[in-house]
N, C-alpha and C positions, 0 to 999 in steps of 0.2 A: 891408316886403316889397319896396318899390321900390328901396331901398338895396341889398338883398341880390341883387336882379335886375341892378342896374347893376354891382355889384362882380364878379358872375359873368361878366357881358358883357365887362368890361374884362379879367378874367382870361383868358377865352377868346380875346379879341383879342390879348392878350399871346402866348398859346400859339401862335396862328396866325401871328403875325409871327416868332417863334422857329422855327416849323417852316419857314417860308419861307427863312429864313437857312440852315438845315441843308440843305434841297433845292438852294439855290443853290451851297453848298459841294460837295455831291456831284456836281452837274452839271459844275462847274469842274474837279474832279479825274477826271471821266470815269469814274465807278464802274460805269456800265453796260458799259463795254468789259472790265470784269475787275478783279479785286482782287488786289494783291500786297502784301507785307510793308510796302515802303516807303510805298506809296499809302496804306495804312491809316493809318500813323504821320502822314503828311501831313494827311489828313483830320482826325483827332483833334486835331492842332495847330491847324487852321484853325477847328474848331468851338469851341475855347475851353477854360476852366479844368476844366469838368466832365468833358470828353471826354479831356482830358490826364490826369486822375486815373483815370477809368475805364481808358485805355490802360495807366497804370502798374499798376493792380490786375491787368489782364488778363495782362501780362507776367509776373506771378507765378503764373499759372495754366496751366502746360503740359498740365494735365488738360483744359483748355478749348480751347487753341489750339494748332497744330503749332508745333514748337521755332523754326522760322525766324521766324515772327510774334512770339513771345516775345521772341526776341534783338533784333528790330528795335524793337519797342516799349520795350525798356529804354533806347533812345536818346532817349525823348521828353524834350524840354527843358521845364523848368518856368519857365524865364525869362519875363518879361512886361515891357511897357512900363512904366517907373516912374510912379507917380502924381505929380501937382503937389505941391510941398512944402506948400502951403497946405492941402491935403485931408488930409495927415498931421497937421499941426497941429490941424485941426479935430476929427479923430477923437480925438486925445489930450486936448484940451480938453473934448470931450464925455464921455470916460469918467472923467476926474478931476474934473469939474464945476469947474473952475478954470483959470487962465491957464497955459499950458505952462511959462513961465518961473519959475513958483512951485515947480516940481518939478525942472526941468533948468537948470543954467547955460547950456548950449548944446546944440544938436542940428545935426549936419552936414546940410546941405541935399541933397548928393549921397548917394543911396543906396548901401549895401554890397552889397545884393543885392534884386532885386525879382522875386518868384514870382507864381504865379496866385493864391494865397490871401493872401499878406502881403508887406511890404516892410520892410526892416531898415535901420536908420540907427545910425551912432555917435552917442553923446551923452556928456554929462557932468553928473552930479547936482549939486544945490546943496551937496552936502557934499564935492564934489571928486572923487568916484569915477567912474572911466571905465566905460562901460556899453554895451551895444547894446540898442536898443529895436525890438522886432518889432511891427508895426502891421498889423492886418487890414484887407484892402481892404473899404471900406464897400459893403454890398449883396450881397457874394459869397455869403452863405448863401441869400438868395432866389433869386439867379441859378442856383445849383446845384440848389436844391431844385425849381426849376421844370423845369430840364432832366431831372431824375431822374423827374419825374411824366411827362414826355412819353416818355421811354424806357420807362418801365413800361408805359404804354399801347401803345407799339409792341411791347414783349415779349409782352403779352397777345394781340395781333393774331397775332404769329408763332406763338405757341402754339397758337392756334386753327387757323391754316392748315397749320402743319407737322405731320407724323405722327412727328416724331423723338421717341424715348424715351430719350434721353440722360439720364444720372444728373444731370449738372449743367445746369440751365437758366439763361437769361440773367438771370431775375429774382435768382437767387441771387448772381451776379456783381455786379449792381446794388446789392443790400443790402450786400454786403461792401464795395463801394466807398464807398457813402454813409456806412456806419459809420466806415471810415478817415478819410474827408473831414470827417465831424463831429468826430472826435477831434483832427484837426489844426486845426480851426477853434475849438477850445475850448483856449485857451492855458493855463487853469488845470489842464487834463488833461496838457499838456505839462510844465508845472511839477511836477506829480506824478510824472510819468515820469522827470524829471531827478533828483528827491530819492530815488525808489525805486533808480534806477541808481547813484546816489552811495553809498546805503546798502549795496547789494549788493557794491560794489566798495571798501568803505572799507578793506578790509585789503590791498589791492593798491597798493603805494606808486608804481608807475609808470603808474598810470591816474587820470584825473580828469575832471571835466565842468564846465561854467560854473555858477557860483553864481547862484541865482535871488533876485531881490528881491521877496519874495512881497507886501510891503505896497504895492508899486507895481504888482504884475501883476493883471490882470483877464482876462475871457473873451476880450477883443479886443486887449489889449496884454501883452506879456511883455518885462520887463526882466530883463536878465542880465549878468553881468560881462563886460567886454570881454576876449577872448582875444588877447593879443599875443604870437604865436608864429609858427611856420612850417608851411606845409601839407606833408603827408606825401610829396607828390609833387615837391616843390620840392627836388631832390637837391643842387644846387649851394648853396643857403642853409643845408641841413642839414649838408653837409660844411664849410662855411666857420664853422659854429658848433661844430665838432668832434664831431658826432654819428656814431656807428657805425650806418650804415643797416640793416646785415643784423640787428644786435641789436634795432633798433627793430622790424623786420619780424618777428623771432621772438616778441618781446614782444607784438606786435599779434595774431599767430596764437594765442598762448597765451590771451590775455585773450578772444578772441572764442570759442575753445573752451570756456572756462569760462563765459561767458555762456550758451552752448548747453547744455552738459552739466550743470553745476552749478546755475545759477540758473534755466534755461529762460525766460529773459528777455534778449533780444538786440536789437541795433540792426539795423533791417531794411533800412537803405540806407547801408551803409558805404563809400560811394565816397570817394576821397581828399579832396574838398572838405569832408567831415564829420569828417575826421581830421587833427588838428593836433598840433604837438610844441612843448611849452612847459617850459622848465627840465628837459629830459630826460624829461618825462612826456607819455603819450599822452592827448590831450584830445580826448573824443567831442563832437561837436556835432550840433545839429538832432535831438533825441530825440523829435520829434513823432510818427514811426511806429515803434513798437517790436513785436517779435513775441514770442508766448508759446508754449512747448511744454509740455504736460502731462507728468506722470512717465511715462504710458503711451506717449506720443510719444517721450520721450528713451530709454526701454527699447527701443522698436522700432528706433530708430536705431542703438543700441549692438548689437542683435541682427544688424542688416543689415552693419554693419562687420565683425562677428565672422565672420559666414556668408561674406562675400567674402574675408576672410583665410584661411579654411579650406576655401574652395570647395564649401561646403555648399549645394546647391540647395534642399533641402527646408526648411532653416532660413531661407534668404532668402525663400522663398515665405511662410513663416509671418510674417516681418518685414514683408513687402509688404502682407499681409491686416491686419496690426496697424495698419500706418501709414494704411491707407484706411478708407473708411466704406462697408461693403457695403450696397447696398439691394435687390438682386435675386439671381437666380441666378447663379452662376459657372461657367464651363466650366474646371474645374480641370486638366484635361488640357492644354487650350491655354495656361493661365496657367503651368503647370509648363515647358511647352516654351519660351515666351517668356522665362521667368527663367532656364532653363537656356541659352538663346542668349546672354542678357546676361552670365551668368557666364563662358561660354566665351571672351568678348571679353577678359576679364581674367584667364584661366588662365595666361598667360605673361607678364603685365605685372609690372615690378617696382612693388611696393606704393607705394614713395617717389614714383613718378611718376603715381599715381592722382589724378584730380581729383574731389574729393567733390561739387563743384557740377554737374559732368557727369553723374556717377553718380546723384545725387537726381533731376536732370531726366529720366534715362532710366527711372528707377523710376516717376516721375509719368506718364511717357508710356505705361508699361504699366498704370498705373491708368485713364488715359483710355481706352486701347484696350479694356480689359475693364469698362468702364462702372462703375468703382469710384470713389466720391466722395473728394475730397481735402480734409482740414481746412485751414483758413486758416493756421494756425500752420506746418503743413508747406510750404505755398507761399512763405510768407515766408522760411522757413528755406532753401529751395532758392535764392531770390533772393539772399539774404544771404550764404551760402556761396560762390556763383558770383562774387558782387562781390568778397568779401574774398580770393578766390583770385587774382583778376585783379590786385587791388591788390599782393598779396605777390608775384606773378610780375613785376610792374613793379618794385619796390623791392628784393627781395631773392630772385631766382630760384633761388638754392641751398637756400633754405629750404622743406621741403615741409610744406604745411598738413595733408595727411592723415597724415603722420607724427605731427605734433603732436597731431592728434585721436586717432589710435590710441594714442599714449603716454598721454594724458589719461585714455582709458577704462581703461587698465591701471592707473593710479594710483587712479583713482576705485574700481575694483573692490577694490584692496587697502586702500584708506581705509575702505571700507564693510565690509570682510570681518571678521567677528569669529567665532572658533572657538566660544565659548559660544553665541552666537545660532544659528549653524549646527547645532550639536549638539542645541539645543532644537528647532529645526525638524524635524531628522531623527526626533527622538522623536515629535513630534506627528503627522508624516506616517506613521510605522510604526504608531502607535496606530490612525489612522484605516484604514490598510490591514488591520490585524487585524480591526478591527469588520466591514469591507466583506467580507473573506475569510469570516467566520463566517456571513454572510448568503447566501453562495453556494449551499449546499445547498437552503435554502428557495426561492431564486428559481428554481434549476434545476427543482426539483419543481413549481413553479407554472407554468413554461413547458410541461412535459410534460403536466400536467393540461389546460391551455388548448389545446394541440395536439391532445390525444386527444378533446375535446369540440367541435373546430372553430371555436374562438374566437380562434386565433392569426392575426394580420395581419402581412403583410411589405410594408414601403414600399421601393420600388426607385427608384433615380434613375438612368436609363440615359444616361450621357453620350453626346452624338453623336446621340441619337434625336430631337433637335428639327427637324431639317430633314425627314426622312420624314414626321414628324406634320404639318409645315406643308403638305407636299405632299398628304397625305391630306385635311386640312382644306379646301384649295383644290378638290380632287376632288369632295367633298362639296358644296361650294358651287356647283360647275357642275351636279351632278346635281339640286340643289334648283331651281336656275334653269331647267334643261331641263323638269323636272315643271310648273314654273309656267307656262312657255312653252306646253306642251302642253294644260295646263288651260284657259289663256286661249284658244287656237285652238278647242278643242272648245266651250267655253262660247260664244264668239262666234258659231261656226258655227250652233250651236242658236238663239241670238238672232236670226240672220238669217233663219231659216225662219218667224219670227212676223212680225205686223204691228206691232210695237212702235214707238212714236213717242217723240221726234222722229227724223227720218232725215236722213242726209246721202248724197247721190247714191243714193237708194233703199235704203241701207243704215242699219238702226237704229243711233243715235249709240252705245249701249253696245256693240254689236258692233264698230263702227268703232274706238272706243277701245281694245278688246280686242286686235283686230288689230294696231293701232299698237304698243301695249306689248309684244305677242308679238314683233313684228318687231324692235323695239329690243332685246330680250332676247336674241334668236337672234343678231343682230349682234355683242353683247357676247360671247356664248359662242364664236362663230367667231373673233372678235378674240384672245380669251384662249388659244384652242388654237393659233392661228397663232403668238403669242408665245412660246408653250411655259409659260404662267403656270398 
């Protein structure tokens, strides 16, 4: 019992110390004077790896934050101060339960990269193969889990204090961030991602990813082949090696569209540092964070692109509703108007110059305004497309990503189109229609009988009636308060004619309390009338 009490006391002390650190950062950045996108990014960077990861997840949620905040949070740096080399060796030896030089001939002391979760070093296996070793920072799971616990407590308090009824609450974002962080901290899961990606792209001869050494990989260590190539944005080196940069850009766009449309499994962070060129092939690195799109999501995306191409507002509205998760009532008139305004922006725009990432962000903003939830896959899709379009504008501005996207949809339609299947489908639908048509006379007869007997019920949803109803509700509340106020005054006056004790200033205590409450209620009623509430 004492050990449990001591453990809880230590945990509470640790949480208190961490809370003090957070408050110190907020004071340093003068948060009380207002929040700007840049200040929010700086605060998250100062607070450490948990909050950097939280910011990265929030940057993918335009349904949670305004676009200017999302754009700023996409700049969050994952770089961290490198760990001492001896700590890296200690982790390796602890994981393998043997000396590091029994597995590796050599390990470079200088890190190739150091991020908030892991650190990467070049190494050579005892068999002579060149590899990179990704080593997880010791204790990072415990640090992040404690921060998440503190944030969840804060989110609970905010939920109690705030009257907001937004579809997306902060706990949902925290759960999503923690899920992504746990995936990135489990290197065996990243190994699974690499192998799945390799399997899905096995027939694409110009795409590859690093080979994983499964027998040397654990939950905290990942060993992969060393990619001796050129970064996609190192144009001088690419030209020096004789590469056609425009062709590479087109192939990059085609493969990313394939990942989205055909596979529904795509790289969620395709920045230039994660895309290298080796022997003419595009090598995708850092596959720890991958996005998934269900067949329903992919169908809705197709529908949205077709609707935009045909300037069909009704079809776009259907696509938007398919992409989102509807939790409550929707003002369909306002939603249609917002989508129609969006479509009007693109009415005279050349389809080649359309930016898919920007369009997706605009659609997600409409979801946010109308309190429609956004699935995780779609938020990752938005960030991924926005990033890949930026990369393509940088390396091959003449190649249009949306043109590749639209072409892929057409090819996909032709590939999946089968006359025999379509004919069978038409036969089935025709049979169902005939059966339903045969039931119509019976259904009409039932409706007439119910109407004549007074059993018919009609449900009406009057769009735009919400505000008058709210006004009526407030008026009724004020009438109830006024009645209560009058009742208290009458009751208190009656009590004052008696000799009831105890008394305050010769007034019975109950009468005094009744007058006081009636006075407060009357002040409240006068204040509400003055404010027009």
